[in-house]
C-alpha positions in Angstrom: -6.5 0.9 -80.8 -9.5 -1.4 -80.4 -9.6 -3.8 -77.5 -9.3 -7.5 -78.3 -9.7 -10.6 -76.1 -7.8 -13.9 -75.9 -10.9 -15.9 -76.4 -9.4 -19.4 -76.0 -7.5 -18.6 -72.8 -10.4 -16.6 -71.3 -12.9 -19.4 -72.1 -10.6 -22.0 -70.5 -10.5 -19.9 -67.3 -14.3 -19.4 -67.4 -14.9 -23.1 -67.8 -12.6 -23.9 -64.8 -14.8 -21.8 -62.5 -18.0 -23.4 -63.9 -16.6 -27.0 -63.5 -17.9 -28.7 -60.4 -14.9 -31.0 -60.4 -12.4 -28.2 -59.8 -11.7 -26.1 -56.7 -11.4 -23.0 -58.8 -14.0 -20.4 -57.5 -12.9 -17.3 -59.4 -11.1 -16.1 -62.5 -10.1 -12.6 -63.4 -9.7 -11.1 -66.8 -7.3 -8.1 -67.0 -5.9 -5.8 -69.6 -2.4 -6.3 -71.1 -2.2 -3.2 -73.4 -5.3 -3.4 -75.6 -5.8 -7.2 -75.0 -8.0 -8.8 -72.3 -6.3 -11.9 -71.0 -6.8 -14.2 -67.9 -5.4 -12.4 -64.9 -5.6 -15.2 -62.3 -7.7 -17.8 -60.7 -8.1 -19.3 -57.3 -10.2 -20.8 -54.5 -10.6 -18.0 -52.1 -12.6 -14.9 -52.8 -10.1 -12.7 -50.8 -7.5 -13.7 -53.4 -9.7 -12.2 -56.1 -10.4 -9.1 -54.0 -6.7 -8.4 -53.6 -6.4 -7.9 -57.3 -8.9 -5.1 -57.2 -6.6 -2.1 -56.5 -7.0 1.6 -57.3 -4.9 1.5 -60.4 -6.5 -1.4 -62.3 -9.6 -2.3 -64.2 -10.6 -5.9 -64.5 -13.5 -8.4 -64.8 -14.1 -11.2 -62.4 -16.1 -14.3 -62.8 -17.0 -15.7 -59.3 -18.6 -18.9 -58.0 -20.4 -18.3 -54.7 -22.3 -20.9 -52.7 -25.7 -19.4 -51.6 -28.9 -20.6 -50.3 -30.7 -21.2 -47.1 -31.2 -24.1 -44.6 -33.5 -25.9 -47.1 -31.6 -25.4 -50.4 -27.9 -24.8 -51.1 -26.8 -23.9 -54.6 -24.0 -22.3 -56.5 -24.5 -19.0 -58.2 -22.1 -17.1 -60.5 -21.5 -13.4 -60.8 -19.7 -11.1 -63.2 -17.9 -8.3 -61.4 -16.5 -5.3 -63.3 -13.9 -3.6 -61.2 -12.8 0.0 -62.0 -10.2 1.4 -59.6 -10.4 5.0 -58.4 -7.2 6.0 -60.3 -8.5 4.8 -63.7 -8.7 7.6 -66.3 -12.0 8.8 -67.7 -11.2 7.4 -71.1 -10.5 4.0 -69.7 -13.6 4.1 -67.6 -15.7 4.9 -70.7 -14.1 2.1 -72.7 -14.8 -0.6 -70.1 -18.5 -0.6 -71.1 -17.8 -1.6 -74.7 -15.0 -3.9 -73.7 -17.4 -5.7 -71.3 -19.2 -7.0 -74.4 -16.1 -8.9 -75.4 -16.0 -10.6 -72.0 -19.7 -11.3 -72.0 -19.1 -13.1 -75.3 -17.3 -15.7 -73.2 -18.8 -15.3 -69.7 -22.4 -15.9 -70.6 -24.0 -17.6 -67.5 -24.2 -15.6 -64.3 -27.0 -14.7 -61.9 -26.1 -11.1 -61.3 -23.7 -8.5 -62.6 -21.9 -5.8 -60.6 -19.9 -2.7 -61.6 -17.9 -1.7 -58.6 -15.4 1.1 -57.9 -15.6 1.1 -54.1 -13.7 -1.6 -52.3 -16.4 -1.8 -49.6 -18.9 -3.0 -52.2 -16.5 -6.0 -52.9 -17.3 -7.5 -49.5 -18.1 -11.1 -50.0 -21.2 -11.0 -47.7 -22.6 -8.1 -49.7 -22.1 -10.0 -53.0 -23.5 -13.2 -51.4 -26.6 -11.4 -50.1 -27.3 -9.8 -53.5 -27.0 -13.2 -55.2 -29.3 -14.7 -52.6 -31.9 -12.0 -53.4 -31.6 -12.8 -57.1 -31.9 -16.5 -56.4 -35.7 -16.8 -55.7 -37.2 -18.5 -52.8 -35.7 -17.9 -49.4 -36.8 -20.5 -46.9 -34.9 -18.8 -44.1 -37.6 -16.1 -44.0 -40.1 -18.7 -42.8 -38.1 -19.3 -39.6 -38.2 -15.6 -38.6 
């Protein structure tokens, strides 16, 4: 059965993360059968990370504050999480299913596909976003 997405609900969750007037910093999109639906949202990155277990596959849209001493800014990332216990068929389908999510989640600085919980460390994600962000004025102080 072809995967579908609840566009309206997922777009609403996406817009909450992008809205500077909310405290929502992440939203996840999970599978319910063959439908991708909002899986949760919250303020703390660790809350998102706790959803990423060995038996799930999901997408996360995350707001992370990056920058250096001269320039603070918000960056967004799209994380595709594939738990270690996910079957080969489900792993293969996630690439095509991601196109459905990207139809809604269109603005992000960097995309990650992660299966190892160690790669979900917030500092790692933040540093990768910082690299993608252009000028780094902290380097001048070294």
